[in-house]
N, C-alpha and C positions, 0 to 999 in steps of 0.2 A: 351526460358529461359533466364536469365539475363546473360549477359557476363561480368560483373563487381563483384568480389567477395571480401568481407573485412572480416577482422578478427570481434568480438565483438566491441572491442575498436574503430575501423575502422568505423563502422556503428555508434556507437556512439557518436563520432565526427561529423558527419553528422547532427545530432539532432540539434536544435534549443536549446538554453541554457535554462534550466528549473530547475526543482528538481532533485536531483541526486536519485539513491536507496535508498541510506541510508536515506536523508532529507524526502523521502515517505514514508519510515519505521516509523521514530519518527512522523510525522504528523500524520499518521494513528492509531498510539497507542496514540497519543495525543487525538485524536479524538474520538476514542474507548473510553477512558476515560471520556473524556467530555459528551460524550452521557449518562455515568452513573451518571453524575453530582458530579464526583469525583474531588474535584480540586488538579492538579497534579503539584508536585513540583519535583524539579531535581533526588532526591534519588530514588523516587517511580517511575518514568520514565527509570532511569537506573535498577532499579530491575527488570521492566515488558520485558524490552527488553536485560537484562542480558550483560550490559555493563558496566563500572566504571562510577560513577556519573560525573568526570571529561570531558568525552566522552559525556555523554548528555548535561553537560552544554555548550560545544563548539557546539554542533549541535543545540542545543535551540538557539544558536547565529547566527547560520548560518539561519535559520528559521525565526529571527526576521529581518533580513536583507533582507531575501526575502519578508516581509510584510505577513508572515503567522501567526507569534504568537505576544504577547506581554508577554515580560521577563525581569527582572530583579534579578540580582544574588541572590540567598536565597530566590525568591519568587516562586510566582505560574505562571505555565505556561497556557496562555489564548490564545485560539484561536482567529485571526481577523475574519474580514467577509469572507476574500479571505482563510483565511486558513482552515474555515469552510466547504467553497463550496468545497474546493480542497480535504480537508479529507474526506467529504462526498462521492465523486467521487472514491476515494482511497478505501474506506471501502466498495462500491458498487462492486468495480473492483475483491477485493478480496473476497467477497462472491459469487460473479457468479464464478470465478475461482475453489472455494472450491466446490462449489453443482455441476459442471461439473466433476471435477475429482472423487467426491464422488460416482456420478452415473456411471461414466465410469468404474472405478474400484471397483465398491460396495462395498465400505468401508469407513468410517469415519475417517481414519488416513491419510489425506492429506495436512495437514498444511505444512509440511516441501516442498512438491515438489510445493505449492501456492506459498511459501514465494520466493523462487529462480526462477520463471519465472513472477510473476506478474509487473515486472517493464519493460520488453521486449514485452508485447503484444501490438498490435496497437490497438487503439478505434474501427475501423472498424471491426477487428477481434472480439472484445469485442459483437459487436452488434450484428455481426451472431451467436455466441456463446450463445448469450442469446436466439435466437430464437431456435436455437438447443437443448439448456437445457431445454426449454419448452416443446419442440417434446419429449424428451427422459424421462422427468416426465411425460407424458401422455401414455408412450409407458409401458406396463405391464411388457417386458424384462428388463427394467431400474428401476423397484421401488426398494425402500430402504429393 
């Protein structure tokens, strides 16, 4: 049993610098819209995430600095290759967690739960969860 306990913020400080949870949410939505070949503008992004356009514009600027998107004020937000790869990972993580919670709780109303935890799960846990979901899908007791 570990002897050092931390608060959530304490664990987050130990993580290597990367995207914040908010940055991941924005990148995930940009990627989701890009998959549908929808050009995404700041006002559209803001509407989809239920935030103000000024917040969406600020976050697009952060994502640009992180090399995830190309963006000019009042223009279209476009994924870079790095952003496309990371966005695809985020969408896969989201989908896996959604499938898991839907199977586990036997209902399709799991979006809020997924949104609350998806940023804090370790990649090793995701890999193991993927195997578990496959087993659950094969088990007749877990059919939707």
